[in-house]
VMD Tcl script that builds the backbone (N, CA, C; Angstrom):
set m [mol new atoms 480]
animate dup $m
set s [atomselect $m all]
$s set {name element resname resid chain x y z} {
  {N N MET 1 A 76.542 -27.789 139.765}
  {CA C MET 1 A 75.483 -28.290 140.621}
  {C C MET 1 A 75.324 -29.790 140.357}
  {N N GLU 2 A 75.092 -30.521 141.413}
  {CA C GLU 2 A 74.955 -31.976 141.321}
  {C C GLU 2 A 73.880 -32.406 142.308}
  {N N LYS 3 A 73.158 -33.449 141.983}
  {CA C LYS 3 A 72.170 -33.991 142.928}
  {C C LYS 3 A 72.408 -35.482 143.104}
  {N N GLN 4 A 72.112 -35.966 144.309}
  {CA C GLN 4 A 72.253 -37.383 144.617}
  {C C GLN 4 A 71.027 -37.820 145.407}
  {N N GLU 5 A 70.533 -38.996 145.110}
  {CA C GLU 5 A 69.399 -39.555 145.838}
  {C C GLU 5 A 69.751 -40.953 146.316}
  {N N ALA 6 A 69.105 -41.372 147.401}
  {CA C ALA 6 A 69.311 -42.723 147.927}
  {C C ALA 6 A 68.062 -43.147 148.679}
  {N N ALA 7 A 67.871 -44.454 148.794}
  {CA C ALA 7 A 66.751 -45.003 149.559}
  {C C ALA 7 A 67.215 -46.290 150.227}
  {N N SER 8 A 66.597 -46.614 151.358}
  {CA C SER 8 A 66.955 -47.852 152.046}
  {C C SER 8 A 65.766 -48.422 152.794}
  {N N PHE 9 A 65.819 -49.726 153.008}
  {CA C PHE 9 A 64.841 -50.443 153.823}
  {C C PHE 9 A 65.629 -51.323 154.771}
  {N N SER 10 A 65.180 -51.409 156.009}
  {CA C SER 10 A 65.867 -52.257 156.973}
  {C C SER 10 A 64.856 -52.919 157.896}
  {N N PRO 11 A 64.943 -54.232 158.073}
  {CA C PRO 11 A 64.077 -54.915 159.043}
  {C C PRO 11 A 64.666 -54.757 160.452}
  {N N ASP 12 A 64.537 -53.556 161.007}
  {CA C ASP 12 A 65.125 -53.237 162.316}
  {C C ASP 12 A 64.314 -53.844 163.444}
  {N N LYS 13 A 64.855 -54.843 164.099}
  {CA C LYS 13 A 64.193 -55.389 165.289}
  {C C LYS 13 A 64.535 -54.501 166.473}
  {N N LYS 14 A 63.520 -53.923 167.066}
  {CA C LYS 14 A 63.719 -53.092 168.244}
  {C C LYS 14 A 63.673 -53.961 169.482}
  {N N LYS 15 A 64.525 -53.670 170.430}
  {CA C LYS 15 A 64.632 -54.487 171.634}
  {C C LYS 15 A 63.323 -54.538 172.411}
  {N N ILE 16 A 62.642 -53.407 172.498}
  {CA C ILE 16 A 61.435 -53.329 173.314}
  {C C ILE 16 A 60.262 -54.112 172.708}
  {N N THR 17 A 60.194 -54.216 171.367}
  {CA C THR 17 A 59.059 -54.883 170.722}
  {C C THR 17 A 59.441 -56.175 170.004}
  {N N ASP 18 A 60.718 -56.403 169.764}
  {CA C ASP 18 A 61.234 -57.549 169.023}
  {C C ASP 18 A 60.679 -57.618 167.595}
  {N N ASP 19 A 60.346 -56.476 167.039}
  {CA C ASP 19 A 59.925 -56.408 165.644}
  {C C ASP 19 A 60.185 -54.996 165.127}
  {N N GLY 20 A 59.827 -54.744 163.899}
  {CA C GLY 20 A 59.927 -53.407 163.340}
  {C C GLY 20 A 60.626 -53.366 162.002}
  {N N HIS 21 A 60.376 -52.277 161.284}
  {CA C HIS 21 A 60.969 -52.028 159.982}
  {C C HIS 21 A 61.211 -50.536 159.851}
  {N N SER 22 A 62.192 -50.171 159.032}
  {CA C SER 22 A 62.407 -48.760 158.761}
  {C C SER 22 A 62.685 -48.559 157.277}
  {N N ILE 23 A 62.293 -47.390 156.794}
  {CA C ILE 23 A 62.596 -46.974 155.431}
  {C C ILE 23 A 63.169 -45.566 155.503}
  {N N SER 24 A 63.971 -45.227 154.537}
  {CA C SER 24 A 64.457 -43.852 154.457}
  {C C SER 24 A 64.717 -43.513 152.997}
  {N N ALA 25 A 64.607 -42.236 152.705}
  {CA C ALA 25 A 64.924 -41.705 151.383}
  {C C ALA 25 A 65.583 -40.352 151.604}
  {N N ASN 26 A 66.653 -40.089 150.870}
  {CA C ASN 26 A 67.278 -38.785 151.029}
  {C C ASN 26 A 67.723 -38.222 149.700}
  {N N GLY 27 A 67.929 -36.927 149.716}
  {CA C GLY 27 A 68.423 -36.225 148.541}
  {C C GLY 27 A 69.456 -35.202 148.965}
  {N N LYS 28 A 70.496 -35.066 148.141}
  {CA C LYS 28 A 71.555 -34.091 148.392}
  {C C LYS 28 A 71.664 -33.178 147.186}
  {N N ALA 29 A 71.887 -31.909 147.452}
  {CA C ALA 29 A 72.240 -30.952 146.405}
  {C C ALA 29 A 73.659 -30.494 146.711}
  {N N ILE 30 A 74.542 -30.609 145.729}
  {CA C ILE 30 A 75.945 -30.262 145.918}
  {C C ILE 30 A 76.309 -29.154 144.937}
  {N N PHE 31 A 76.846 -28.072 145.473}
  {CA C PHE 31 A 77.251 -26.925 144.661}
  {C C PHE 31 A 78.770 -26.824 144.687}
  {N N TRP 32 A 79.401 -27.099 143.549}
  {CA C TRP 32 A 80.864 -27.044 143.438}
  {C C TRP 32 A 81.269 -25.613 143.129}
  {N N PHE 33 A 81.909 -24.943 144.085}
  {CA C PHE 33 A 82.362 -23.580 143.838}
  {C C PHE 33 A 83.865 -23.527 143.543}
  {N N LYS 34 A 84.591 -24.619 143.776}
  {CA C LYS 34 A 85.982 -24.803 143.366}
  {C C LYS 34 A 86.078 -26.228 142.834}
  {N N PRO 35 A 87.084 -26.554 142.047}
  {CA C PRO 35 A 87.137 -27.897 141.449}
  {C C PRO 35 A 87.074 -29.055 142.454}
  {N N ARG 36 A 87.585 -28.865 143.678}
  {CA C ARG 36 A 87.588 -29.964 144.654}
  {C C ARG 36 A 86.868 -29.633 145.948}
  {N N ILE 37 A 86.144 -28.514 145.990}
  {CA C ILE 37 A 85.454 -28.105 147.216}
  {C C ILE 37 A 84.023 -27.712 146.873}
  {N N ALA 38 A 83.078 -28.256 147.650}
  {CA C ALA 38 A 81.665 -27.974 147.394}
  {C C ALA 38 A 80.902 -27.807 148.705}
  {N N LEU 39 A 79.762 -27.165 148.611}
  {CA C LEU 39 A 78.815 -27.076 149.718}
  {C C LEU 39 A 77.686 -28.052 149.436}
  {N N LEU 40 A 77.101 -28.612 150.502}
  {CA C LEU 40 A 75.979 -29.524 150.288}
  {C C LEU 40 A 74.830 -29.205 151.227}
  {N N GLY 41 A 73.644 -29.464 150.743}
  {CA C GLY 41 A 72.424 -29.406 151.524}
  {C C GLY 41 A 71.734 -30.744 151.361}
  {N N GLU 42 A 71.146 -31.254 152.438}
  {CA C GLU 42 A 70.568 -32.596 152.396}
  {C C GLU 42 A 69.270 -32.632 153.192}
  {N N ALA 43 A 68.344 -33.427 152.735}
  {CA C ALA 43 A 67.108 -33.688 153.483}
  {C C ALA 43 A 66.843 -35.187 153.407}
  {N N GLU 44 A 66.521 -35.778 154.555}
  {CA C GLU 44 A 66.220 -37.210 154.611}
  {C C GLU 44 A 64.882 -37.408 155.286}
  {N N TYR 45 A 64.082 -38.277 154.699}
  {CA C TYR 45 A 62.823 -38.676 155.323}
  {C C TYR 45 A 62.993 -40.107 155.808}
  {N N GLY 46 A 62.691 -40.335 157.055}
  {CA C GLY 46 A 62.787 -41.678 157.610}
  {C C GLY 46 A 61.535 -42.055 158.366}
  {N N ARG 47 A 61.183 -43.327 158.333}
  {CA C ARG 47 A 60.013 -43.822 159.059}
  {C C ARG 47 A 60.382 -45.155 159.688}
  {N N LEU 48 A 59.989 -45.312 160.946}
  {CA C LEU 48 A 60.192 -46.547 161.693}
  {C C LEU 48 A 58.839 -46.967 162.242}
  {N N TRP 49 A 58.503 -48.226 162.039}
  {CA C TRP 49 A 57.255 -48.711 162.621}
  {C C TRP 49 A 57.464 -50.072 163.251}
  {N N THR 50 A 56.779 -50.274 164.374}
  {CA C THR 50 A 56.806 -51.542 165.098}
  {C C THR 50 A 55.366 -51.875 165.467}
  {N N SER 51 A 55.187 -52.958 166.225}
  {CA C SER 51 A 53.839 -53.320 166.661}
  {C C SER 51 A 53.289 -52.324 167.682}
  {N N GLN 52 A 54.162 -51.499 168.304}
  {CA C GLN 52 A 53.703 -50.566 169.332}
  {C C GLN 52 A 53.710 -49.107 168.896}
  {N N PHE 53 A 54.486 -48.744 167.889}
  {CA C PHE 53 A 54.506 -47.344 167.483}
  {C C PHE 53 A 54.898 -47.189 166.030}
  {N N ASP 54 A 54.617 -46.001 165.512}
  {CA C ASP 54 A 54.916 -45.633 164.137}
  {C C ASP 54 A 55.389 -44.183 164.185}
  {N N GLU 55 A 56.632 -43.947 163.796}
  {CA C GLU 55 A 57.134 -42.576 163.833}
  {C C GLU 55 A 57.968 -42.294 162.597}
  {N N GLY 56 A 58.033 -41.031 162.236}
  {CA C GLY 56 A 58.824 -40.634 161.085}
  {C C GLY 56 A 59.024 -39.140 161.074}
  {N N GLY 57 A 59.875 -38.693 160.192}
  {CA C GLY 57 A 60.114 -37.270 160.082}
  {C C GLY 57 A 61.207 -36.947 159.085}
  {N N ILE 58 A 61.406 -35.654 158.914}
  {CA C ILE 58 A 62.412 -35.153 157.988}
  {C C ILE 58 A 63.603 -34.648 158.790}
  {N N ALA 59 A 64.800 -34.928 158.311}
  {CA C ALA 59 A 66.032 -34.488 158.971}
  {C C ALA 59 A 66.877 -33.711 157.964}
  {N N PRO 60 A 67.004 -32.385 158.138}
  {CA C PRO 60 A 67.851 -31.603 157.235}
  {C C PRO 60 A 69.301 -31.580 157.715}
  {N N ALA 61 A 70.224 -31.407 156.770}
  {CA C ALA 61 A 71.652 -31.315 157.100}
  {C C ALA 61 A 72.329 -30.392 156.096}
  {N N PHE 62 A 73.467 -29.873 156.493}
  {CA C PHE 62 A 74.290 -29.081 155.592}
  {C C PHE 62 A 75.745 -29.453 155.825}
  {N N GLY 63 A 76.606 -29.125 154.855}
  {CA C GLY 63 A 78.006 -29.478 155.041}
  {C C GLY 63 A 78.865 -29.142 153.846}
  {N N ALA 64 A 79.955 -29.897 153.717}
  {CA C ALA 64 A 80.927 -29.664 152.656}
  {C C ALA 64 A 81.353 -30.993 152.048}
  {N N VAL 65 A 81.830 -30.929 150.824}
  {CA C VAL 65 A 82.375 -32.086 150.118}
  {C C VAL 65 A 83.773 -31.692 149.639}
  {N N ILE 66 A 84.738 -32.567 149.873}
  {CA C ILE 66 A 86.116 -32.310 149.461}
  {C C ILE 66 A 86.571 -33.474 148.586}
  {N N GLY 67 A 87.043 -33.156 147.389}
  {CA C GLY 67 A 87.577 -34.192 146.500}
  {C C GLY 67 A 88.900 -34.703 147.050}
  {N N THR 68 A 89.056 -36.029 147.100}
  {CA C THR 68 A 90.278 -36.630 147.643}
  {C C THR 68 A 90.906 -37.550 146.608}
  {N N GLN 69 A 92.150 -37.896 146.811}
  {CA C GLN 69 A 92.844 -38.832 145.933}
  {C C GLN 69 A 93.815 -39.647 146.778}
  {N N TYR 70 A 93.462 -40.885 147.076}
  {CA C TYR 70 A 94.346 -41.807 147.773}
  {C C TYR 70 A 94.739 -42.868 146.746}
  {N N VAL 71 A 94.448 -44.113 146.983}
  {CA C VAL 71 A 94.672 -45.140 145.966}
  {C C VAL 71 A 93.688 -44.945 144.819}
  {N N TYR 72 A 92.434 -44.564 145.168}
  {CA C TYR 72 A 91.379 -44.298 144.195}
  {C C TYR 72 A 90.882 -42.873 144.405}
  {N N PRO 73 A 90.309 -42.272 143.351}
  {CA C PRO 73 A 89.702 -40.955 143.570}
  {C C PRO 73 A 88.488 -41.096 144.484}
  {N N GLY 74 A 88.259 -40.090 145.285}
  {CA C GLY 74 A 87.141 -40.173 146.210}
  {C C GLY 74 A 86.634 -38.818 146.633}
  {N N ARG 75 A 85.716 -38.855 147.591}
  {CA C ARG 75 A 85.128 -37.644 148.151}
  {C C ARG 75 A 84.959 -37.814 149.649}
  {N N LEU 76 A 85.283 -36.770 150.375}
  {CA C LEU 76 A 85.031 -36.717 151.805}
  {C C LEU 76 A 83.828 -35.806 152.029}
  {N N TYR 77 A 82.767 -36.364 152.616}
  {CA C TYR 77 A 81.565 -35.610 152.943}
  {C C TYR 77 A 81.581 -35.349 154.447}
  {N N ILE 78 A 81.416 -34.096 154.835}
  {CA C ILE 78 A 81.294 -33.725 156.244}
  {C C ILE 78 A 79.978 -32.969 156.364}
  {N N SER 79 A 79.063 -33.491 157.191}
  {CA C SER 79 A 77.762 -32.824 157.306}
  {C C SER 79 A 77.326 -32.732 158.763}
  {N N TYR 80 A 76.455 -31.752 159.009}
  {CA C TYR 80 A 75.898 -31.524 160.344}
  {C C TYR 80 A 74.387 -31.687 160.261}
  {N N LEU 81 A 73.848 -32.585 161.056}
  {CA C LEU 81 A 72.416 -32.837 161.110}
  {C C LEU 81 A 71.773 -31.803 162.030}
  {N N ILE 82 A 70.801 -31.068 161.516}
  {CA C ILE 82 A 70.164 -29.968 162.241}
  {C C ILE 82 A 68.988 -30.511 163.061}
  {N N PRO 83 A 68.908 -30.196 164.366}
  {CA C PRO 83 A 67.776 -30.678 165.165}
  {C C PRO 83 A 66.505 -29.914 164.815}
  {N N ILE 84 A 65.406 -30.645 164.645}
  {CA C ILE 84 A 64.111 -30.003 164.367}
  {C C ILE 84 A 63.048 -30.680 165.210}
  {N N GLY 85 A 61.845 -30.111 165.213}
  {CA C GLY 85 A 60.709 -30.711 165.906}
  {C C GLY 85 A 60.450 -30.090 167.258}
  {N N CYS 86 A 59.338 -30.477 167.846}
  {CA C CYS 86 A 58.962 -29.912 169.138}
  {C C CYS 86 A 59.786 -30.541 170.260}
  {N N VAL 87 A 59.986 -29.777 171.306}
  {CA C VAL 87 A 60.758 -30.254 172.441}
  {C C VAL 87 A 59.847 -30.910 173.470}
  {N N TRP 88 A 58.696 -30.306 173.749}
  {CA C TRP 88 A 57.757 -30.862 174.731}
  {C C TRP 88 A 56.378 -31.015 174.130}
  {N N ALA 89 A 55.763 -32.165 174.317}
  {CA C ALA 89 A 54.370 -32.385 173.928}
  {C C ALA 89 A 53.504 -31.907 175.091}
  {N N THR 90 A 52.666 -30.928 174.835}
  {CA C THR 90 A 51.778 -30.386 175.869}
  {C C THR 90 A 50.350 -30.348 175.333}
  {N N PRO 91 A 49.363 -30.138 176.195}
  {CA C PRO 91 A 47.974 -30.062 175.717}
  {C C PRO 91 A 47.765 -28.962 174.681}
  {N N THR 92 A 48.528 -27.864 174.753}
  {CA C THR 92 A 48.365 -26.777 173.788}
  {C C THR 92 A 49.257 -26.943 172.557}
  {N N ASN 93 A 50.180 -27.902 172.605}
  {CA C ASN 93 A 51.088 -28.150 171.488}
  {C C ASN 93 A 50.617 -29.420 170.767}
  {N N PRO 94 A 50.313 -29.336 169.475}
  {CA C PRO 94 A 49.793 -30.507 168.760}
  {C C PRO 94 A 50.793 -31.642 168.556}
  {N N CYS 95 A 51.991 -31.479 169.052}
  {CA C CYS 95 A 53.016 -32.507 168.890}
  {C C CYS 95 A 52.689 -33.706 169.779}
  {N N ASN 96 A 52.385 -34.849 169.160}
  {CA C ASN 96 A 52.054 -36.048 169.934}
  {C C ASN 96 A 53.286 -36.834 170.362}
  {N N LEU 97 A 54.372 -36.695 169.632}
  {CA C LEU 97 A 55.600 -37.416 169.935}
  {C C LEU 97 A 56.734 -36.409 169.962}
  {N N GLN 98 A 57.460 -36.357 171.057}
  {CA C GLN 98 A 58.545 -35.398 171.180}
  {C C GLN 98 A 59.639 -35.664 170.156}
  {N N SER 99 A 60.238 -34.595 169.694}
  {CA C SER 99 A 61.396 -34.723 168.820}
  {C C SER 99 A 62.558 -35.274 169.634}
  {N N LYS 100 A 63.345 -36.083 169.007}
  {CA C LYS 100 A 64.537 -36.606 169.681}
  {C C LYS 100 A 65.670 -35.591 169.654}
  {N N ARG 101 A 65.439 -34.457 168.960}
  {CA C ARG 101 A 66.427 -33.384 168.863}
  {C C ARG 101 A 67.767 -33.933 168.371}
  {N N LEU 102 A 67.698 -34.892 167.457}
  {CA C LEU 102 A 68.899 -35.520 166.923}
  {C C LEU 102 A 69.752 -34.476 166.212}
  {N N GLN 103 A 71.029 -34.414 166.583}
  {CA C GLN 103 A 71.962 -33.500 165.941}
  {C C GLN 103 A 73.362 -34.077 166.043}
  {N N GLY 104 A 74.203 -33.699 165.101}
  {CA C GLY 104 A 75.571 -34.186 165.157}
  {C C GLY 104 A 76.241 -34.190 163.806}
  {N N PHE 105 A 77.477 -34.668 163.794}
  {CA C PHE 105 A 78.306 -34.672 162.595}
  {C C PHE 105 A 78.413 -36.071 162.000}
  {N N THR 106 A 78.416 -36.111 160.668}
  {CA C THR 106 A 78.641 -37.346 159.924}
  {C C THR 106 A 79.847 -37.132 159.010}
  {N N PHE 107 A 80.733 -38.106 159.000}
  {CA C PHE 107 A 81.926 -38.081 158.148}
  {C C PHE 107 A 81.846 -39.297 157.238}
  {N N ARG 108 A 81.938 -39.064 155.938}
  {CA C ARG 108 A 81.794 -40.155 154.969}
  {C C ARG 108 A 82.868 -40.019 153.898}
  {N N GLU 109 A 83.652 -41.059 153.715}
  {CA C GLU 109 A 84.666 -41.076 152.653}
  {C C GLU 109 A 84.287 -42.174 151.677}
  {N N GLY 110 A 84.089 -41.786 150.419}
  {CA C GLY 110 A 83.737 -42.748 149.386}
  {C C GLY 110 A 84.802 -42.781 148.310}
  {N N PHE 111 A 85.074 -43.967 147.782}
  {CA C PHE 111 A 86.096 -44.152 146.750}
  {C C PHE 111 A 85.462 -44.755 145.505}
  {N N GLN 112 A 85.853 -44.269 144.352}
  {CA C GLN 112 A 85.374 -44.782 143.074}
  {C C GLN 112 A 86.373 -45.822 142.590}
  {N N VAL 113 A 86.036 -47.120 142.650}
  {CA C VAL 113 A 86.985 -48.174 142.278}
  {C C VAL 113 A 86.794 -48.668 140.841}
  {N N ARG 114 A 85.614 -48.482 140.285}
  {CA C ARG 114 A 85.304 -48.799 138.895}
  {C C ARG 114 A 84.430 -47.656 138.373}
  {N N PRO 115 A 84.218 -47.566 137.060}
  {CA C PRO 115 A 83.434 -46.437 136.541}
  {C C PRO 115 A 82.069 -46.240 137.217}
  {N N HIS 116 A 81.381 -47.324 137.596}
  {CA C HIS 116 A 80.054 -47.172 138.193}
  {C C HIS 116 A 79.926 -47.871 139.548}
  {N N ILE 117 A 81.057 -48.211 140.168}
  {CA C ILE 117 A 81.030 -48.907 141.456}
  {C C ILE 117 A 82.017 -48.240 142.408}
  {N N GLY 118 A 81.576 -48.061 143.651}
  {CA C GLY 118 A 82.449 -47.479 144.660}
  {C C GLY 118 A 82.193 -48.110 146.019}
  {N N TRP 119 A 83.032 -47.791 146.970}
  {CA C TRP 119 A 82.860 -48.269 148.339}
  {C C TRP 119 A 83.346 -47.166 149.277}
  {N N GLY 120 A 83.048 -47.323 150.546}
  {CA C GLY 120 A 83.494 -46.308 151.481}
  {C C GLY 120 A 83.174 -46.660 152.924}
  {N N ILE 121 A 83.421 -45.684 153.764}
  {CA C ILE 121 A 83.197 -45.820 155.196}
  {C C ILE 121 A 82.539 -44.545 155.699}
  {N N GLU 122 A 81.679 -44.704 156.702}
  {CA C GLU 122 A 80.975 -43.564 157.273}
  {C C GLU 122 A 80.970 -43.694 158.786}
  {N N ALA 123 A 81.107 -42.575 159.468}
  {CA C ALA 123 A 81.033 -42.552 160.929}
  {C C ALA 123 A 80.289 -41.299 161.343}
  {N N GLY 124 A 79.563 -41.405 162.432}
  {CA C GLY 124 A 78.825 -40.254 162.929}
  {C C GLY 124 A 78.871 -40.168 164.441}
  {N N VAL 125 A 78.781 -38.956 164.941}
  {CA C VAL 125 A 78.694 -38.686 166.380}
  {C C VAL 125 A 77.459 -37.828 166.568}
  {N N TYR 126 A 76.504 -38.321 167.377}
  {CA C TYR 126 A 75.214 -37.661 167.503}
  {C C TYR 126 A 74.810 -37.457 168.961}
  {N N HIS 127 A 73.988 -36.447 169.152}
  {CA C HIS 127 A 73.397 -36.157 170.454}
  {C C HIS 127 A 71.889 -36.188 170.243}
  {N N CYS 128 A 71.169 -36.930 171.076}
  {CA C CYS 128 A 69.723 -37.035 170.927}
  {C C CYS 128 A 69.087 -37.101 172.313}
  {N N CYS 129 A 67.782 -36.928 172.364}
  {CA C CYS 129 A 67.066 -36.937 173.643}
  {C C CYS 129 A 65.972 -37.992 173.636}
  {N N ALA 130 A 65.811 -38.672 174.769}
  {CA C ALA 130 A 64.745 -39.659 174.939}
  {C C ALA 130 A 63.437 -38.929 175.237}
  {N N GLN 131 A 62.341 -39.660 175.184}
  {CA C GLN 131 A 61.045 -39.081 175.506}
  {C C GLN 131 A 61.010 -38.665 176.972}
  {N N GLY 132 A 60.376 -37.545 177.257}
  {CA C GLY 132 A 60.221 -37.068 178.625}
  {C C GLY 132 A 58.767 -37.156 179.043}
  {N N ASN 133 A 58.488 -36.761 180.241}
  {CA C ASN 133 A 57.126 -36.762 180.765}
  {C C ASN 133 A 56.508 -35.387 180.532}
  {N N PRO 134 A 55.511 -35.251 179.617}
  {CA C PRO 134 A 54.921 -33.940 179.357}
  {C C PRO 134 A 54.182 -33.373 180.566}
  {N N GLU 135 A 53.821 -34.233 181.516}
  {CA C GLU 135 A 53.141 -33.755 182.727}
  {C C GLU 135 A 54.139 -33.165 183.725}
  {N N ASP 136 A 55.424 -33.454 183.541}
  {CA C ASP 136 A 56.443 -32.972 184.468}
  {C C ASP 136 A 57.707 -32.561 183.696}
  {N N PRO 137 A 57.624 -31.432 182.950}
  {CA C PRO 137 A 58.792 -30.999 182.180}
  {C C PRO 137 A 60.027 -30.727 183.038}
  {N N ALA 138 A 59.835 -30.375 184.295}
  {CA C ALA 138 A 60.969 -30.097 185.175}
  {C C ALA 138 A 61.811 -31.345 185.428}
  {N N ALA 139 A 61.220 -32.518 185.224}
  {CA C ALA 139 A 61.966 -33.764 185.426}
  {C C ALA 139 A 63.077 -33.923 184.384}
  {N N GLY 140 A 62.959 -33.209 183.278}
  {CA C GLY 140 A 63.999 -33.245 182.251}
  {C C GLY 140 A 63.920 -34.467 181.357}
  {N N ARG 141 A 64.879 -34.558 180.472}
  {CA C ARG 141 A 64.960 -35.661 179.526}
  {C C ARG 141 A 66.385 -36.190 179.525}
  {N N ASP 142 A 66.526 -37.484 179.340}
  {CA C ASP 142 A 67.841 -38.098 179.206}
  {C C ASP 142 A 68.320 -37.831 177.780}
  {N N CYS 143 A 69.499 -37.229 177.643}
  {CA C CYS 143 A 70.025 -36.862 176.321}
  {C C CYS 143 A 71.432 -37.419 176.136}
  {N N PRO 144 A 71.540 -38.684 175.716}
  {CA C PRO 144 A 72.859 -39.316 175.570}
  {C C PRO 144 A 73.542 -38.970 174.246}
  {N N TRP 145 A 74.827 -39.290 174.172}
  {CA C TRP 145 A 75.598 -39.224 172.942}
  {C C TRP 145 A 75.641 -40.623 172.342}
  {N N ALA 146 A 75.711 -40.695 171.025}
  {CA C ALA 146 A 75.765 -41.990 170.346}
  {C C ALA 146 A 76.678 -41.887 169.134}
  {N N GLY 147 A 77.131 -43.025 168.664}
  {CA C GLY 147 A 77.971 -43.056 167.480}
  {C C GLY 147 A 77.527 -44.141 166.530}
  {N N THR 148 A 77.852 -43.958 165.259}
  {CA C THR 148 A 77.541 -44.968 164.246}
  {C C THR 148 A 78.767 -45.185 163.375}
  {N N GLU 149 A 78.818 -46.343 162.772}
  {CA C GLU 149 A 79.844 -46.623 161.778}
  {C C GLU 149 A 79.221 -47.523 160.716}
  {N N LEU 150 A 79.703 -47.379 159.494}
  {CA C LEU 150 A 79.073 -48.059 158.374}
  {C C LEU 150 A 80.090 -48.252 157.255}
  {N N LEU 151 A 80.122 -49.444 156.694}
  {CA C LEU 151 A 80.844 -49.703 155.450}
  {C C LEU 151 A 79.787 -49.798 154.352}
  {N N PHE 152 A 80.063 -49.271 153.176}
  {CA C PHE 152 A 79.051 -49.305 152.127}
  {C C PHE 152 A 79.659 -49.553 150.757}
  {N N VAL 153 A 78.815 -50.027 149.865}
  {CA C VAL 153 A 79.104 -50.170 148.447}
  {C C VAL 153 A 78.036 -49.369 147.721}
  {N N HIS 154 A 78.414 -48.611 146.708}
  {CA C HIS 154 A 77.404 -47.878 145.947}
  {C C HIS 154 A 77.569 -48.148 144.460}
  {N N PHE 155 A 76.447 -48.064 143.773}
  {CA C PHE 155 A 76.380 -48.274 142.342}
  {C C PHE 155 A 75.811 -47.017 141.710}
  {N N GLN 156 A 76.397 -46.580 140.625}
  {CA C GLN 156 A 75.914 -45.403 139.910}
  {C C GLN 156 A 75.255 -45.849 138.613}
  {N N PHE 157 A 74.117 -45.244 138.335}
  {CA C PHE 157 A 73.386 -45.539 137.106}
  {C C PHE 157 A 73.424 -44.307 136.218}
  {N N PRO 158 A 74.236 -44.295 135.171}
  {CA C PRO 158 A 74.344 -43.126 134.311}
  {C C PRO 158 A 73.002 -42.774 133.678}
  {N N GLY 159 A 72.737 -41.489 133.607}
  {CA C GLY 159 A 71.523 -41.018 132.964}
  {C C GLY 159 A 70.305 -40.979 133.866}
  {N N TRP 160 A 70.422 -41.394 135.112}
  {CA C TRP 160 A 69.265 -41.349 136.011}
  {C C TRP 160 A 69.217 -40.046 136.718}
}
mol reanalyze $m
mol bondsrecalc $m
mol representation Tube
mol addrep $m
């Protein structure tokens, strides 16, 4: 069994408000059932706030970890983000902000280049939904596909 935690802050300028910030914190539990194959469970809390809105929530995911060996030893993480939250905000539903129903796959390959330093690449393919009109649910919601890519450096602190 292994656990991993991470946190981030980003001064995300949103196009609609030209301001904003976001924070996130996540934790992973990894269960190694074979020397190079593991299952993972993950939960991330994220919050975004701007001058016009403040939203946040928890995003659970599950997946697998595969030990790799290229030039450096590494790990391939494959996870699926589970959609949660309410679909429609109605007078009888206490949900004030509709869930974006964010779901999709994330692929992350990390390499250990020094005992406590590594780097890697991450890509994701996601499906999410924009806010709809709660007064007219039949009008539907726009639900586009999106992708992300990320290069990262990580530092490990032994004993933490």
